[in-house]
Structure formats: structure tokens, C-alpha cells
C-alpha positions in Angstrom: 0.0 0.0 0.0 2.9 2.4 0.8 4.9 1.6 -2.3 2.0 2.0 -4.7 1.5 5.6 -3.7 4.9 6.5 -5.1 5.3 4.0 -8.0 3.6 0.9 -9.3 4.3 -1.0 -12.6 0.8 -0.6 -13.9 -2.4 1.5 -13.5 -3.9 2.6 -10.3 -6.7 0.1 -10.7 -4.1 -2.7 -11.0 -2.5 -1.5 -7.8 -5.8 -1.5 -6.0 -6.5 -5.0 -7.4 -3.2 -6.2 -6.2 -3.9 -4.9 -2.7 -7.2 -6.8 -2.6 -5.6 -10.0 -3.7 -2.7 -9.6 -1.2 -5.1 -8.7 1.5 -7.1 -11.9 1.0 -3.9 -14.1 0.8 -2.4 -12.5 3.9 -5.5 -13.1 5.9 -5.6 -16.7 4.8 -1.9 -17.2 5.6 -2.3 -15.5 9.0 -5.5 -17.4 10.0 -3.6 -19.3 12.7 -2.7 -16.0 14.4 -6.3 -15.3 15.3 -7.4 -16.8 18.5 -10.2 -16.5 21.1 -8.5 -13.2 22.2 -9.1 -11.8 18.7 -12.8 -12.0 19.4 -12.6 -10.3 22.8 -14.6 -7.1 23.2 -13.6 -3.8 24.7 -15.2 -0.3 24.4 -13.2 0.6 21.3 -14.1 -2.6 19.4 -17.7 -2.2 20.3 -17.7 1.4 19.1 -16.1 0.3 15.8 -18.6 -2.5 15.5 -21.5 -0.1 15.9 -20.0 2.3 13.4 -19.5 -0.3 10.8 -22.9 -1.9 11.5 -24.6 1.4 10.9 -22.6 2.0 7.7 -23.5 -1.4 6.4 -27.1 -0.8 7.1 -27.0 2.6 5.5 -25.3 1.2 2.4 -28.1 -1.2 1.7 -30.4 1.8 1.0 -27.9 4.0 -0.8 -28.9 2.8 -4.3 -25.3 2.4 -5.6 -25.7 -1.3 -6.5 -24.0 -2.2 -3.2 -20.7 -0.7 -4.2 -20.4 0.9 -0.8 -21.2 -2.4 0.8 -18.4 -4.2 -1.1 -15.9 -1.4 -0.1 -16.9 -1.7 3.5 -16.2 -5.4 3.4 -12.7 -4.6 2.0 -12.1 -2.0 4.8 -13.2 -4.5 7.4 -10.7 -7.1 6.0 -8.0 -4.5 6.1 -8.7 -3.7 9.7 -8.6 -7.4 10.5 -5.3 -7.8 8.8 -3.7 -4.8 10.5 -4.9 -6.0 13.9 -3.3 -9.4 13.3 0.2 -7.8 13.2 1.9 -8.4 16.6 4.7 -6.3 18.1 6.8 -9.5 18.5 6.5 -10.4 14.8 9.5 -10.4 12.6 7.8 -7.8 10.4 6.3 -5.6 13.0 5.2 -1.9 12.8 8.7 -0.6 13.6 10.2 -2.4 10.6 7.3 -1.6 8.4 7.6 2.1 9.2 11.4 2.0 8.8 10.9 0.6 5.2 8.1 3.2 4.6 10.1 6.2 5.8 13.2 5.2 3.9 11.1 4.7 0.8 9.4 8.1 1.1 12.7 9.9 1.9 14.3 8.4 -1.1 11.5 9.5 -3.4 11.4 13.0 -1.8 15.2 13.4 -2.3 15.1 12.1 -5.8 12.2 14.4 -6.7 13.9 17.5 -5.4 17.3 16.7 -6.9 15.9 15.8 -10.2 13.8 19.0 -10.5 16.9 21.0 -9.4 19.0 19.4 -12.1 16.4 20.5 -14.7 16.1 24.0 -13.3 12.5 23.4 -12.4 12.9 23.8 -8.6 12.0 27.3 -7.4 12.7 28.4 -3.9 10.4 31.5 -3.7 7.2 31.4 -1.7 4.5 29.7 -3.8 6.6 30.1 -7.0 6.4 26.3 -7.3 4.0 23.8 -5.9 5.9 20.5 -5.5 3.8 17.4 -6.3 6.0 15.4 -8.7 9.5 14.0 -9.2 9.7 15.2 -12.8 9.5 11.6 -14.0 6.1 10.5 -15.3 4.4 8.0 -12.9 7.3 8.1 -10.4 6.3 10.0 -7.2 3.9 11.9 -9.5 0.9 12.8 -7.4 -0.5 15.4 -9.7 -1.9 17.3 -6.7 0.0 19.1 -4.0 -2.5 18.1 -1.2 -2.2 14.4 -2.2 1.6 14.7 -2.3 1.7 16.6 1.0 -0.5 14.2 2.8 1.6 11.2 1.8 4.9 12.9 2.9 3.3 14.2 6.1 2.3 10.7 7.0 5.9 9.5 6.8 7.1 12.6 8.5 5.1 11.6 11.6 6.3 8.0 11.2 9.9 9.2 11.0 9.5 11.4 14.1 8.1 8.4 15.9 11.1 6.2 14.8 13.5 9.0 16.0 11.9 9.3 19.4 11.8 5.5 19.9 15.3 4.7 18.6 17.6 3.0 21.1 20.8 4.2 19.6 22.0 7.8 19.0 23.1 7.2 15.5 19.7 5.7 14.6 18.0 8.8 16.0 20.2 11.0 13.9 19.5 9.0 10.8 15.7 9.3 11.3 16.1 13.0 12.1 17.9 13.4 8.7 15.0 11.6 7.0 12.5 13.9 8.8 14.5 16.9 7.6 14.3 15.8 3.9 10.6 15.0 4.2 9.9 18.4 5.9 11.6 20.3 3.1 9.6 18.5 0.5 6.4 19.0 2.5 7.1 22.7 2.8 7.4 23.2 -0.9 4.1 21.5 -1.6 2.5 24.6 0.1 -0.4 22.3 1.0 -1.7 23.9 4.2 -3.7 20.9 5.2 -0.7 18.6 5.0 1.3 21.2 7.0 -1.3 21.1 9.8 -1.6 17.3 9.8 2.2 16.8 10.0 2.6 19.5 12.6 -0.2 18.3 14.8 1.1 14.7 14.7 4.7 15.6 15.4 3.7 18.0 18.2 1.6 15.3 19.9 4.5 12.9 19.6 6.8 15.3 21.4 4.2 15.7 24.2 3.4 12.0 24.8 6.8 10.3 24.0 9.2 12.6 25.8 9.6 13.8 29.3 11.6 15.9 31.6 14.3 18.1 30.2 14.0 16.5 26.7 10.4 17.5 26.5 11.0 21.0 27.7 13.9 21.5 25.4 11.9 20.3 22.4 8.9 22.4 23.3 11.0 25.5 23.7 12.7 24.8 20.4 9.2 24.5 18.7 8.0 27.7 20.4 11.1 29.6 19.2 10.5 28.2 15.7 6.9 29.3 15.7 7.8 32.8 16.8 10.6 33.0 14.2 8.1 31.9 11.5 5.5 34.4 12.6 8.1 37.2 12.5 10.1 36.3 9.4 7.1 35.0 7.4 4.5 37.6 8.6 3.8 38.7 5.0 3.3 35.2 3.8 1.0 34.4 6.8 -1.1 37.4 6.1 -1.4 36.3 2.5 -2.6 32.9 3.5 -5.1 34.3 6.0 -6.4 37.4 4.2 -6.0 36.5 0.5 -6.2 32.7 0.1 -8.5 32.2 3.1 -10.4 28.9 2.8 -10.2 29.0 -1.0 -13.9 28.7 -1.7 -14.5 25.9 0.8 -17.2 27.9 2.6 -19.3 27.9 -0.6 -19.0 24.1 -0.9 -19.9 23.7 2.8 -22.9 26.0 2.4 -24.1 23.9 -0.5 -23.7 20.7 1.5 -26.0 22.1 4.2 -28.6 23.1 1.6 -28.6 19.7 0.1 -29.1 18.0 3.4 -32.6 19.2 3.8 -34.8 16.4 5.2 -31.7 14.1 5.4 -29.9 15.4 8.5 -30.2 12.3 10.7 -29.3 9.5 8.3 -27.7 11.4 5.4 -28.3 10.9 1.7 -26.8 7.4 1.6 -23.3 5.8 1.9 -21.2 6.5 -1.1 -23.6 9.2 -2.5 -21.6 11.7 -4.5 -22.0 15.4 -3.7 -22.3 16.4 -7.3 -21.0 19.5 -9.0 -20.7 22.7 -7.0 -19.9 25.9 -9.0 -17.9 28.5 -7.0 -18.2 32.3 -7.6 -14.9 32.1 -9.4 -16.5 29.8 -12.0 -14.5 26.8 -10.7 -16.4 23.5 -10.4 -15.7 21.1 -7.6 -17.1 17.7 -6.8 -16.0 16.9 -3.3 -16.9 18.2 0.2 -13.3 19.4 1.1 -14.0 18.1 4.6 -14.2 14.4 5.5 -16.3 15.2 8.5 -18.9 16.9 6.2 -18.7 14.1 3.7 -19.7 11.7 6.5 -22.5 14.1 7.5 -23.7 14.3 3.9 -23.7 10.6 3.3 -24.4 9.1 6.8 -26.1 12.0 8.6 -25.7 13.2 12.2 -25.9 9.5 13.4 -23.0 8.4 11.2 -20.8 11.5 12.1 -21.5 11.0 15.8 -20.5 7.3 15.6 -17.3 8.2 13.8 -16.3 10.8 16.3 -17.1 8.4 19.2 -15.0 5.7 17.7 -12.1 8.1 17.2 -12.5 9.3 20.8 -12.5 5.8 22.1 -9.4 5.0 20.0 -7.6 8.1 21.4 -8.5 7.2 25.0 -7.4 3.6 24.5 -4.1 4.6 23.0 -3.3 7.3 25.6 -3.8 4.7 28.3 -1.5 2.3 26.5 1.4 4.7 25.9 3.5 3.4 28.8 3.1 -0.2 27.7 3.0 -0.1 23.9 5.5 1.7 21.6 3.0 1.5 18.7 0.4 3.5 20.7 2.4 6.7 20.2 2.4 6.2 16.4 -1.3 5.6 16.1 -2.4 8.4 18.4 -0.1 10.9 16.5 -1.6 9.9 13.2 -5.1 10.2 14.6 -4.3 13.7 15.9 -3.1 14.7 12.4 -6.1 13.3 10.6 -8.5 14.8 13.2 -7.2 18.2 12.2 -7.0 17.6 8.5 -10.5 16.2 8.2 -11.9 19.6 9.1 -10.8 21.1 5.8 -9.7 18.3 3.5 -9.9 14.6 2.3 -12.8 12.8 0.7 -14.0 9.3 -0.2 -14.7 8.1 3.3 -15.9 4.7 2.1 -13.5 4.0 -0.7 -10.7 1.9 -2.1 -7.1 2.0 -0.8 -5.8 5.6 -0.6 -5.2 8.5 1.9 -8.3 7.7 4.1 -7.0 4.1 4.5 -3.5 5.4 5.5 -4.6 8.2 7.7 -7.8 6.9 9.3 -8.5 3.2 9.0 -4.9 2.2 9.6 -4.5 4.0 13.0 -8.0 2.9 14.1 -7.0 -0.7 13.3 -3.7 -0.2 15.0 -5.6 1.1 18.1 -7.6 -2.1 18.1 -4.4 -4.2 17.9 -2.8 -2.2 20.8 -5.9 -2.5 23.0 -5.9 -6.2 22.5 -2.2 -6.6 23.1 -2.3 -4.5 26.3 -5.4 -6.5 27.6 -3.5 -9.7 26.8 -0.4 -8.6 28.8 -2.6 -7.5 31.8 -4.5 -10.7 31.6 
């Protein structure tokens, strides 16, 4: 799933098909890992079960030829597969993220060096919006937000690896990777990705450090924020006063107008928003807010169940921080996506993509952590 975001020898549909096949095969191969403990219940699992139960029920009446139902089945299989990965496994989440961060850092470095070698890299503010490597179909996201969200994900993972590394040279290596990813992320000028990456990394500092280390890092972050506010004041004012929410308020207003008589249960799982014409003449077709997409498709009930499930996951992970290294990773990603979902992302019930990486993966990881902690305590 991580590799295909950057490069895949085929079309995007072939990549998605490969993930479906690999998912099925991996579940069959790991069937022996599931035990009676896999069926044990806790508040998080119950909240997730209620959420998916409601989504399945809603999808039966959405009129999309059960496409949403099939996608929900795939997401459930993905969550089951993720929850089967144990911290003691040969290929655990530390190693998976090590591979992923190295992969993302390599593509980020190649992208920037290749563009510089062709004179296509511009250092001025918003003179360039980085979203490609300069090579067709290689780290070519076509959209700065999509590019930024992918690299922000691995920035958080890299920060987690740095803070959990046992050796100093390992920490320095992951710090270097984070620096490369942060530079790429900056030049995407994708504000939602900036916010997601910053929120996740800040939470990591707060929950995975202590004492002098935490104070030193927080002071450094505070100094950095002040420096940015002073040196980049003109750019900040441009973002706030000129760019603003870039027409999102018009989209959100249209969503509310189309929800008449559908507030409680929405217009149906997977229902497209349709075209929205902005005052600039631009036509958009998504909600520019995953929270509002859930509200539009699944209503107040669906949105409330999602928020409750995310809250239970956050509480479960916060309680497990002292006993599970992975808990820090998942709670940081949840913090990042909780912020980004206010103004970005779409296709809540969809095929493998950003929502899988940023939402379903950490929620599944939270389930795995809650089970592992319960098993140790038992």
C-alpha cells in the first residue's frame, strides 16, 4: 500500500486489485494468528462494530448497486489484517515504518534533486507547488495536497522512529530523514498537510518525551513558531487574508442546503456530492472536509458514531502509551487526521488511498494495541 502511492508498474486500478488479492492471501496465511483473544470485546471494538454496523445498514439503502457495501467489506478485512500484526512479529510496525520512511525519503530526495537538475525547482514562496518528481508515474501525485498528505504521514512516522530509537546514530538517521521530508512538505504549500504533519509531530513530542528533553523540544518548537511568525509575517497574512479557505465555505454551504430532510441519516453511503460551482467559476465535486462528507452521506448519526470511535481510540491509545510503543504512532496519526478532516480529504468509504492510510490504519492499530495490552494484563 505504501509503495503503490509512489510508484507501481501498472495502472492505479491494477495497484488496487493487487492490494485486494494480497489482503485476501495474507488473511488466509495468518489465519492461525487469530485466537479467542481476537474476538474479545472492549469499548473501542464495540464502538467500531456499531459504526460499521450502521454504515453497512445505511449502504443497503444508498442505491449504488452495493458498491459501498463491497468497499466496507474490504475495509473490514484491512482492519482485521492490521490488527493481526503483533509487536513481536519479525515484520512488526517498527520495521514496516522503517521501510516506509526510507522509501518516502528516497523519493522525496530524488524528486527535489531531479527537479533542481532540470532547473524546475524554485525556492520562492509559492513560486512552485511541489507534487511530482519530474518523471512520469514516479512519485507523481498530480496534486499538492495528495503529495503533501503522503509525505506528512511518513514525517510523523519518521519522528516516531526517531523518538523510539535506542541508539543515538539511529535517532540522527531518522532526524535526517525527517528533515528531507519536511523540506519536501514545505514546498508542496499544502496547508492541510502542514497542519496534519505539525499536529502529529507535536503530539509525539508531548506524549513520547519527558523531563528536560520534552522542555527543550517544546522550547525549540515555540522559538521556531515565533521565528516563522516574524520572518514570514507577510506570507502568513497572504494565507489568511488572500487565500482564506479558498472557496470551501461555498462548498460547505451547498452541503447544508442539500441535506434538507436528510440530517439524521444522510443521503446514503457513497452518495456523490455532485457539482458545485464557485463564484470564481471553478467547479468542484467533493466536500473538502471528510467530516462533512460523513455528515452528507451518513447523517448526524454516522458522524457522531465516527467521532465516538475516534475518541475511544484516542483514549485507549493514551492509556497504553506506557506499555505499547506503537500507541504513540497511532495516536499521532489520529491527531493529524482529526485536524485535516476539518478542511480536507474525501471518499470516506473508498478503495485504498489516503483515508486508508490516515484513518483506517491508525484505528485498526488502536484495536491491535488495545488487545495486546489486555493480553499482557491478563
